[in-house]
C-alpha positions in Angstrom: 43.8 111.0 146.2 44.7 113.6 148.8 43.6 117.3 148.3 45.5 119.9 150.2 44.3 122.8 152.4 45.6 126.2 151.5 48.2 126.0 154.3 49.4 122.6 153.1 49.9 123.9 149.6 51.9 126.8 150.9 54.1 124.5 153.1 54.5 121.8 150.3 55.5 124.4 147.6 57.9 126.4 149.8 59.7 123.1 150.8 59.9 121.9 147.2 61.3 125.3 146.1 63.9 125.4 149.0 62.5 128.5 150.5 62.3 129.5 154.2 59.2 131.1 155.8 61.0 134.3 156.0 61.7 134.3 152.2 58.1 134.8 151.8 57.9 137.9 154.0 57.3 141.5 153.0 55.9 144.5 154.7 52.4 142.9 155.1 53.4 139.3 155.5 55.2 138.2 158.4 57.0 134.9 159.2 54.5 134.3 162.1 51.6 134.8 159.5 53.2 132.2 157.2 53.6 129.8 160.1 49.9 130.2 161.1 48.9 129.8 157.3 51.0 126.6 157.0 49.5 125.0 160.2 46.0 125.9 159.1 45.5 128.5 161.8 44.9 131.4 159.4 43.2 131.6 156.1 45.0 132.7 153.0 43.4 135.8 151.6 43.5 136.6 148.0 45.8 139.4 148.5 48.3 137.2 150.4 47.8 134.5 148.0 48.9 136.7 145.1 52.1 137.9 146.7 53.1 134.2 147.8 52.2 132.9 144.4 54.2 135.4 142.6 57.3 134.7 144.9 56.7 130.9 144.2 56.7 131.4 140.4 59.8 133.8 140.5 61.7 131.1 142.4 60.5 128.3 140.1 61.8 130.5 137.0 65.1 130.8 138.7 65.4 127.1 139.0 64.1 126.4 135.4 60.9 124.9 136.6 57.5 125.4 135.2 55.0 126.1 138.0 52.3 128.6 136.9 50.3 128.6 140.0 48.1 131.7 140.8 46.3 133.0 143.8 43.2 131.1 143.0 45.1 127.7 143.6 46.5 128.9 146.9 43.0 130.0 148.3 41.1 126.8 147.2 40.1 124.3 149.8 40.2 120.5 149.1 36.5 120.3 148.3 36.9 123.0 145.6 40.2 121.2 144.3 38.3 117.7 144.4 35.6 119.2 142.2 37.9 120.8 139.7 39.8 117.5 139.6 36.8 115.4 138.9 35.4 117.8 136.2 38.7 118.0 134.4 38.8 114.0 134.4 35.2 113.8 133.2 36.3 115.8 130.0 38.7 113.1 129.0 36.9 111.1 126.2 39.1 108.0 126.9 38.2 107.9 130.7 38.3 104.4 132.1 35.9 102.6 134.5 38.9 102.6 137.0 39.0 106.4 136.9 35.1 106.6 137.1 35.4 104.7 140.4 37.9 106.8 141.7 35.8 109.9 140.9 32.8 108.3 142.8 34.9 107.8 145.7 35.9 111.5 145.6 32.3 112.6 145.3 31.2 110.5 148.2 34.1 111.9 150.5 33.3 115.6 149.4 29.6 115.3 149.1 29.9 116.5 145.4 26.3 115.7 144.2 26.4 117.7 141.1 29.8 116.0 140.2 28.3 112.6 141.0 25.4 113.2 138.7 27.7 114.2 135.9 29.9 111.1 136.7 26.7 108.9 136.3 26.1 110.6 132.9 29.6 109.7 131.7 29.3 106.2 132.9 25.9 106.0 131.1 27.6 107.2 128.0 30.4 104.5 128.3 27.8 101.6 128.9 25.9 102.9 125.8 29.1 102.8 123.7 29.5 99.2 124.9 25.9 98.7 123.9 25.0 97.7 127.4 21.8 99.8 127.5 20.2 98.4 130.7 23.2 99.6 132.5 23.2 102.9 130.7 19.6 103.5 131.6 20.4 102.8 135.2 23.2 105.5 135.2 21.1 108.2 133.6 18.4 107.4 136.0 20.7 107.8 138.9 21.8 111.2 137.3 18.3 112.4 137.0 17.4 111.5 140.6 20.4 113.6 141.9 19.8 116.6 139.6 16.1 116.7 140.7 17.3 116.3 144.4 19.6 119.3 144.2 17.3 121.4 142.0 19.3 121.4 138.8 16.5 120.8 136.3 18.1 122.4 133.3 20.0 119.1 132.7 16.8 117.0 132.5 16.1 117.6 128.9 19.4 115.9 128.0 19.1 113.2 130.6 15.5 112.2 129.7 16.6 112.1 126.0 19.4 109.7 127.1 17.2 107.5 129.1 14.8 107.3 126.1 17.5 106.4 123.9 18.5 103.5 126.2 15.0 102.4 126.4 14.6 102.3 122.7 17.7 100.2 122.3 16.2 97.5 124.4 13.1 97.8 122.4 10.8 99.4 125.0 9.7 101.9 122.5 6.4 103.0 124.5 8.7 103.8 127.6 11.3 105.6 125.3 8.5 107.8 123.9 7.4 108.9 127.4 10.9 109.9 128.3 11.4 111.7 124.9 8.3 113.7 125.6 9.5 114.6 129.0 12.8 115.7 127.5 11.0 117.8 125.1 9.2 119.6 127.8 12.5 120.5 129.6 14.2 121.5 126.3 11.4 123.8 125.4 11.5 125.2 129.2 15.3 125.8 129.1 15.5 126.7 125.4 17.8 123.7 124.7 17.2 123.6 121.1 20.4 121.4 120.4 19.0 118.5 122.5 15.5 119.2 121.3 16.5 118.6 117.6 18.2 115.3 118.4 15.3 114.0 120.6 12.9 114.9 117.8 14.9 112.3 115.6 15.0 109.8 118.4 11.2 110.4 119.1 10.3 110.0 115.4 12.3 106.8 115.1 10.5 105.4 118.2 7.2 106.2 116.7 8.3 104.4 113.5 9.5 101.3 115.4 6.1 101.3 117.0 4.3 101.5 113.9 2.8 104.9 114.6 3.9 106.0 111.3 1.6 109.1 111.2 3.2 110.4 114.3 6.7 109.6 113.1 6.3 111.5 109.9 4.7 114.4 111.8 7.8 114.5 114.2 10.3 114.2 111.5 8.6 117.0 109.5 8.8 119.2 112.7 12.5 118.6 112.8 13.1 119.4 109.3 11.2 122.7 109.6 13.9 124.0 112.3 17.0 122.2 111.6 20.2 124.1 110.4 21.4 122.6 107.2 25.0 123.8 107.6 25.4 122.7 111.2 23.1 119.7 111.3 23.8 118.0 108.1 24.3 114.7 109.8 21.0 114.9 111.7 19.2 115.8 108.3 20.6 112.7 106.8 19.3 110.6 109.7 16.0 112.2 109.6 15.5 111.3 105.9 16.6 107.7 106.6 13.8 107.6 109.3 11.3 109.1 106.9 12.3 106.4 104.3 11.8 103.8 106.8 8.2 105.0 107.6 7.4 104.9 103.9 9.0 101.3 103.8 6.8 100.2 106.4 3.7 101.5 105.0 4.4 99.9 101.6 5.3 103.1 99.6 8.2 101.8 97.9 8.4 104.4 95.2 8.7 106.9 97.9 11.3 105.1 99.8 13.4 104.9 96.5 12.9 108.6 95.8 13.9 109.6 99.3 16.8 107.4 99.4 18.3 108.5 96.0 17.9 112.2 97.0 19.7 111.7 100.3 22.4 109.8 98.8 23.0 112.8 96.4 23.5 114.9 99.7 26.3 112.4 100.9 29.8 113.3 99.5 31.7 110.7 101.5 31.6 107.2 99.9 32.4 105.8 103.3 29.8 107.6 105.3 28.0 105.1 107.5 24.7 106.5 106.6 24.9 105.0 103.1 24.7 101.6 104.7 21.1 102.4 105.8 20.1 104.0 102.5 21.5 101.1 100.5 19.7 98.5 102.8 16.3 100.5 102.3 16.7 100.7 98.7 17.4 96.9 98.8 14.2 96.2 100.7 12.2 98.6 98.4 13.3 96.9 95.1 12.8 93.4 96.8 9.2 94.1 97.6 8.8 95.5 94.0 10.1 92.1 92.9 13.1 93.7 91.3 15.6 91.1 92.7 18.5 92.2 90.5 18.4 95.7 91.8 17.6 94.7 95.4 20.7 92.4 95.4 22.8 95.3 94.0 22.0 97.6 96.8 22.2 95.0 99.4 25.7 94.0 98.1 26.7 97.7 98.3 25.2 97.8 101.9 27.1 94.7 102.9 30.4 95.7 101.2 30.3 99.1 103.0 29.3 97.8 106.4 31.9 95.1 106.2 34.4 97.7 105.8 33.4 100.3 108.1 30.3 99.6 110.1 30.2 95.9 111.3 27.9 97.0 114.1 25.1 97.2 111.7 26.2 94.4 109.3 23.9 92.0 110.7 20.8 94.1 109.9 21.8 94.2 106.2 22.4 90.4 106.0 19.1 89.5 107.7 17.1 92.1 105.6 18.8 90.6 102.7 17.2 87.2 103.3 14.0 88.7 102.0 15.2 88.4 98.5 15.6 84.6 99.0 12.5 84.1 101.0 10.3 85.8 98.3 11.8 83.4 95.6 11.3 80.4 98.0 15.1 80.0 98.1 15.0 79.0 101.8 18.6 77.5 102.1 20.2 80.8 100.9 17.8 82.7 103.4 18.8 80.6 106.3 22.6 81.1 105.5 22.1 84.9 105.2 20.0 85.1 108.3 22.4 83.0 110.4 25.4 85.1 109.3 23.2 88.2 110.1 22.5 86.8 113.6 26.2 86.1 114.3 27.0 89.7 113.7 23.9 91.0 115.7 24.8 88.9 118.6 28.5 90.0 118.5 27.5 93.7 118.3 24.5 93.4 120.6 21.9 94.5 118.3 18.7 93.1 120.1 16.3 94.3 117.4 17.9 92.4 114.7 18.6 89.3 117.0 14.8 89.1 117.3 14.3 89.9 113.6 16.5 87.3 112.6 15.1 84.7 114.8 11.5 85.5 113.7 12.8 85.2 110.0 14.1 81.7 110.8 10.8 81.0 112.6 9.0 81.8 109.4 11.2 79.7 107.2 11.2 76.6 109.5 7.4 76.8 109.6 7.1 76.9 105.9 9.5 73.9 105.7 7.6 72.3 108.6 11.0 71.8 110.3 9.7 71.5 114.0 13.0 70.7 115.5 14.7 73.9 114.3 11.5 75.8 114.9 11.5 74.8 118.6 15.0 75.9 118.9 14.2 79.2 117.4 11.3 79.8 119.5 13.5 79.2 122.6 16.0 81.7 121.4 13.2 84.2 120.9 11.9 83.6 124.6 15.4 84.2 125.9 15.5 87.6 124.0 12.1 88.6 124.9 12.2 88.0 128.7 12.1 91.2 130.5 11.5 93.0 127.2 8.2 92.2 125.6 5.7 90.3 127.6 3.1 90.5 124.8 5.0 88.7 122.2 6.6 86.6 124.8 3.0 85.2 125.5 2.5 84.5 121.9 5.6 82.5 121.6 4.8 80.5 124.8 1.6 79.5 123.2 3.2 78.5 119.8 5.8 76.2 121.8 2.9 74.7 123.8 1.2 73.8 120.4 4.4 72.1 119.3 4.6 70.1 122.5 0.9 69.3 122.2 1.3 68.0 118.8 4.3 65.9 120.1 2.3 64.6 123.0 4.9 66.1 125.5 2.1 67.1 128.0 4.5 68.3 130.7 6.3 70.8 128.6 2.9 71.9 126.9 1.6 72.5 130.4 4.7 74.4 131.4 4.5 76.9 128.6 0.7 77.2 128.9 1.1 78.2 132.5 3.8 80.7 131.6 1.5 82.3 129.0 -1.4 82.4 131.6 0.8 84.0 134.2 1.5 86.9 131.9 -2.3 87.1 131.0 -3.5 87.2 134.5 -0.9 90.0 135.7 
């Protein structure tokens, strides 16, 4: 895309409106001045730009054309127009990768570093929506580096929060927590309360996923002490879901039921996706209380809702639902529910539940002494854990080595023992 100099704009508009240079003259603007402006030998001052733009707009009106230019347009240089164009494109919620690539070319051409950083943020959001979280993390990291290099640090609260979210979605919770804490520092420094409230929920969730339940509850209570009930109702619901998840992990199922029922009473849309989380949590709580009838009721509600409006999280409901069958030794039904959940989790790139589903199958096949399927599941888990969780990867290598040892497959046993040892000796 070509961006015009002030002189090129004057010449192009004059020609398009069938005006001669002398038509732009007045007592202070000569034909010679117009000629020098159009050949980029004289700058367009704001005063001259105002007079010329008025003449252009008047002529356009006579021709029944809509022009609406002002003196600012005529005085802007290509770099300024390029910056405005890029920022305008970045505001488009439906911006494409092709357009993003075009913006990167423009930022490189005009050395627009701030725009380039914002473009990386936009691309990070696009990758996040596609659930490609490693790519999203890379983009936000590039944005962070650029903003730091040009001294724009007030953006770092938001960017560190987004990097943290990307890390959390690939199950690197310890790294996510580090970025959330960095985000909190910059949010406080620049009084970014909006991002701070969101990152408190994200931080609490990361603590919960890391089994740091005390920190998770402290953090969510910190959020609940500062949130605006009218403006941040959605965040409030999310916070209550995290709180309930903490109590589910600690085995306090009556509290889970109490929180979920209270939170459901605060939701007035029967198609609110948050209900899927709450119904699933109720399903788990009643399951662990051995009330399988109520558990099935709530899991069925979650499944029906998510089948309709939230297929992204349907897999998690189906995998959690398998707990009902496992606790009743109904392993065939558990396998069916888990495999269906894995299908959805893979389709929608839910790494957490791809792992959880495979671990569930591993538990079942171990119970059934089904070594062939157990081996296949362990191999699936290895593929999911590589580059994500070396601690648990090491455990699976050892489990596979034991299977091959029992099968007298010495080379395969050695292979996985060496892989395990390589992790331990790093």
